Phi, psi and omega in degrees: 000129183294150181288126182264358183297316178302319179295319179297320179296319177299318180296320180294318179296319178297317180296320179296315178299321180295316180294320179295321178297316178297317179298317179298318179296317179298316180295319179296316179297317180297318179296318179295317180295316180295320177297316178296319179296319180298312179296319182296308185291317180295325177293318178298316179300322180295313177299319183295317182292337176276348184087017182245030180298330178299323179295313180300314183292321178300314179296315181298310181295326178294317178296314179295314182297316179296314180297316181293317182297310180292321178297321179295318177300314180298318181295316179298315180299317179295320179297320177301315178296321179296318179296320177295321179297315180294329180286320187266001181213158176234150180301143178293146181248343187234048182248107180228157176235118181286139175224173180296332182265005180124172181284140174261124183277089180296323181301318180294320179296314180298317180299323183287320188254352188298315183297307179295324181293315180295317179297316179296319178298319178296318181294315180297316179297317179295320178297318178298318178295324178291318178297318177302314181294327183299330179291346181255028181301323183294320177300319181292317180295321177294325176298317184283342184237025188295153179236137181279148176273326178092010178223085184301145177288155193277353186265304181252358173075019181267143175292146177306331178301328177299318183285327182277323189249326188262314186300318179302320179292321179293319180295319176296316181298320179294316178298318179300317180292325177300313179294319181295309182292323177296318178296320180298318179297314179294315180301316180297316180298318180295314181295319176303319181297314182288339176270359177085006179283340173241121178238161181246119176241113186073236179254358186245138174285153180234138181208165178281167179297323181295316179296317179298319179297319179298311183293319178292327175296320177297319177295322179298321178297319177301318179296322178295321177294321177295322177300319176297322177298321176297323177297316179292328178296334177301322180288335179291342178297339177291352180241029182290144176253015189287320192267195182285344176223163184287140179114178182297130178243188184306313182296318180297318183286316185281320185259304188294314182298318178296319180299317180294324177296318178296318181294323177299310180299316181296320180295317180295316179299315179299316181297312180297318182296321178298319180293315184295318187268356187298325182272348183252011179287150179296152181293332178296112186297329178300316181284318183292329180288337182293324186296304176295330178298316177298318182297310181292322177297319178297323179294320178296318179297316178301319180298313181297319180291313186288324186267333185244307188289305184300311178300322179296317179295316179298316182297315186281323187266333184249313187281306187305318178289343183225044194300309183298317180298314183287325186267353186305311180299326183281332172297320177301315179297316183294319179295313182295317181296317180294318180297321178292317186295328181255011180064023179285339180288349178268359182281127174268148181239135178225162177268144177237119189291335181054052177286160180249052184239029179293125182220183184298320180297320178297318178298317180298321181290341185239037182302318178301324177291312180299321182289348182244017175291128185283111177249002173251115174280151180302322183299301180294329180292321178297319177299319180294316177303316182296321180287324188264333193228002176296324175072305180230155186295339183272005175254158174201164177247101186294322182208170177244122177259151179247133183208188177217150180222148170267118179243108187066233179265001186255152180250115188242133170273131186228167173238138188221143177218140179277140177268100186258155177283132179236096183301324185294346179269357172291152173304149184306318182290344180265355181275058179275167180298319180296316180295317185289326190245340183244329188253305180269078191261344189206156171277184186207114171078188182208166176239136182223137177213147176293154188285348190227020182237146178229162174226163176059234184268019180112027178267159181294146178274104187276116179269336169231127186203173170068174179230123349300161186298135175246123182255135180287334181229142182303328182295343183255007184296141179246116182262340176231088188274351184292135182243098177268343181229122185205204182272338184239011183276077186272333181279152171284155181234140176255123184237165184058044178255183177283348176265122177289146181274140171294128183259301178195157178277144176220102184065231179271357182249167175243142175264140182240162184209169172234131183302130181241011180278180182257009180281162174099165181247139179301136179224023183287326183277159182296320182299316179296319179298319179298314182294319179289328175297322177290317182299314183270358184052048186226101183289344180301332180296333180279331189252350179292143178259009186272349182276147177236180179296336181265000185295149178227157176243128176258122179217176191052055191266347176284142190302309185288322176297320182299313180292317183298322181295329179276319185228073182293347180279354178262139174270130186262139173296149185284349187235078167295145184226151183266145175227157173258117183227114181053040176085352180255153177267125182234147172257137173246124181242118174282143180223150185238145162266130185227160174203159171245018188245015180280124185293141177061034177239130183292124179288155174213170182263146178225085178062145177050029178063021178287128180265129177224161170219018174206138180205142171218141173274077191273341187224140170236128185250133177248127181238127178283128184288343181261311183270334184082004178301144178235136175234126181258107182260127178282115186260340177231083186292346180276346182294119180299332181291315180288332175295323177293314179295329179291328174293324182286317182237072186296333183274352185280323192257151176239156176288147180300327183293344179275354177292131179301148181298329179297336176265323179302328181295347183245005176291138181224157177289126188290140184292323180300314180294315181298318179299316180296315180295319179297322179293318179291328182289343177307318179259324190269015163282343177277113181257346176281123184300326179291316178296319180296317181300318181276349182051039187279347179234035182289137177255171171219145171300135184306145182269155169220166187269040174061206181283138181276143182288154177260093175089003179265127181238181179298334181272355179118173182300129175056028177244155178302140179199194184289308178192165178283083185269158171279146186244354179280165181295155178293141179219160181301141177297147172275135175303152182224149179276148180215149162256114182203166178256120178292155176306134179072004178274155184277332183209171179288153177212162178272124183215172181239137184210163173200143180270161177243151167235162171298153179301128179067019175235166184249346179283151181278145176240341184190169168217148183241144183220151176234129180279147182242349190259139167051222183290341180275001183306132176085357179286125181255132180229141172241128176252121181257143178272154176301135183292337182274000185245137176273121176242121184299137173266170183305319181295323179290321178294320176302317180297320179293324177296316180300328185271359181280122185297316183297313181296317181298316180293320181298316181292317182298320181297321184268348183268054182254181178302134179100348178212158180229138174249132173216151186258144179275187181286141176280130179250138174257120188234111175289131176236107186054249181250019181237174181238134176243137178247133184226133176218124179276155176234132183243150176238135183221134176290144182297323186276345182218128181276073176235084182295145175233137178283122185246324182217155172230118179273126181236132180225000000 
């Protein structure tokens, strides 16, 4: 008798491998489920502790509702097709495949598994369609909560709200239906084949009239959905890039719109014709296949002619020889649409005489303006802050913010920077888990200095400094200096633990503290620790003995990440800035509602190559640096986009009037928005279509020579030369904040401005400004210079400075080995009806980056 042990061992090994495989699959599924649960619950707890659980639930229910609704529709449609298949076909009985070991009865296998396989396939397909739809929850909510703009576009008569809120959802639904109906037609044909209702004789398939009617009906439904797509494509002509300006032009209106109407009619006719003739087609498949083939082929030919050939002929034969005449009405639409979308239509224009009569009396009358001219650039000031106020190696100043404060009776423009904790600057051996997450948890205090004052040998005059913070004036006092939420706080922090947190250094000792704020999520229980350990992929949370029942975890601590996680539909300004308000440190983050769907509006880029053609600074967010509390204030209540989002998330937003006055005093017009508007105004200040077409009065934001070199001259680094010139290519000036009195204004105000030159020229033609204070907030003004007068632009003034013998000699003398001279940004400052040019000069030792202000060039 043969030995059966090897066979038994093989069976045991196979069984063991099978059990191990099942165990591995179970563990992987369990890990995936646990990971998803950890992210879901910890995220919910985070929203809840902020008071925004309604936002989390709204998004969750919207995703579930959208997915279930679309998935249910897909499932019902698939079931209808399955029922038709079962009605018009029967399982095959004589389908076998011969093999060496005998015939395999495929018919029996298909009969056995067809019902569960088809049902499972329908469910999986419907679930996939539902999951796809769930990602478009925001489009659906905007459709259901849309707000009208009140100014219909001139071609199809639709309100811009249709394009921003309704059309994206309709386009997705149409695309979704194309895939669903196309899949149903393909799915039906495949099932019919396996059930034997479609057979192949020779090179041609054979089927019954009922099966043919079903499949052609499915194709007809696809054609109807495509016809709807052609209808939606008509609205896309409002975003055409074909003509001299963005939006529908002569060719789009005369050729494309007519073509789409013809295609809609042709698609509907083809669909109806397929349904009507499907049961009356001849049995000869060669003849019967020709009829739908001709119909579909004719539709393709119509599409090619209507979408490509006809528009090309119209453009080349009619428009190009008469472009201005034909496109003039559409240029008017494009100019008006762009100006509305970027709020350029609200800009007032005035003349500025640019006289050359600036004298001592004028200076005396404008002392507050002169006293607030910015002679500290952010670059050298940050270096000075780091040298003078970092105090310890684990602190840093990530950025410099510009703001204004009332100190006594005076209005001062200041620069402020938060002293944040930087773990990566700790020595390597000190970057332990305990130090990163339990002990070195927060930054401390801030540094503030006026923009135009120096002390000693040219160092900044620090009005808030040191640790603990010392304020020169009571209005600037900081009573809660700890910074748990900032620009560089990327690590999570564990607070209220058995380990005291490092607070600040004092002499040779360190002061410690325990967090007493209301921020953070409870992490005292084992279940919470487990979930957060999974979320952060950090097993130390499970094994540390430092946590108590009162312990909390602070996470999502960077300002922009924090805001984005709550309101991802808002575009954030690149420069959140810190303010001192009633003794507390607060961050103010500007946020925008944006779209690329505003009709007849020229698109532009807004950071990260994002294309937009509509923007409003609709929201200002205040974040407490200690507690992490966030308040979303609606700043432009007229914006239809924020009104729509407010309908979707009613508990998220607050009225602007509820912002405390201590914070309102520090609200400023955002630089990102102003830069974008100034850039668009270069062309769109021209409202005459003929002038716009010829671009004969195009402006450019004034150029400057980028960053100035530190000690590099024409003769080389640290060698005698003409002057410490900048060597990078010219680039547009960055707008700058000023405290100044506008012409005809009663008092000084905080504003943002930038000058213009003609395109490819260096003389100035205008300057644009945005007010930041009180009731005048957001008011945009453009002051134009007389066309018959030459007004020097920044590049021309720079050239004159370079050519000045005294300045050149002074710089060359000091720009020797051991020191570096570099020049700050040139500022153009209107004073009454004249222009003042100011540029600071800094000196810095080679061995220590401590810049000192040495000279100020005034012209």
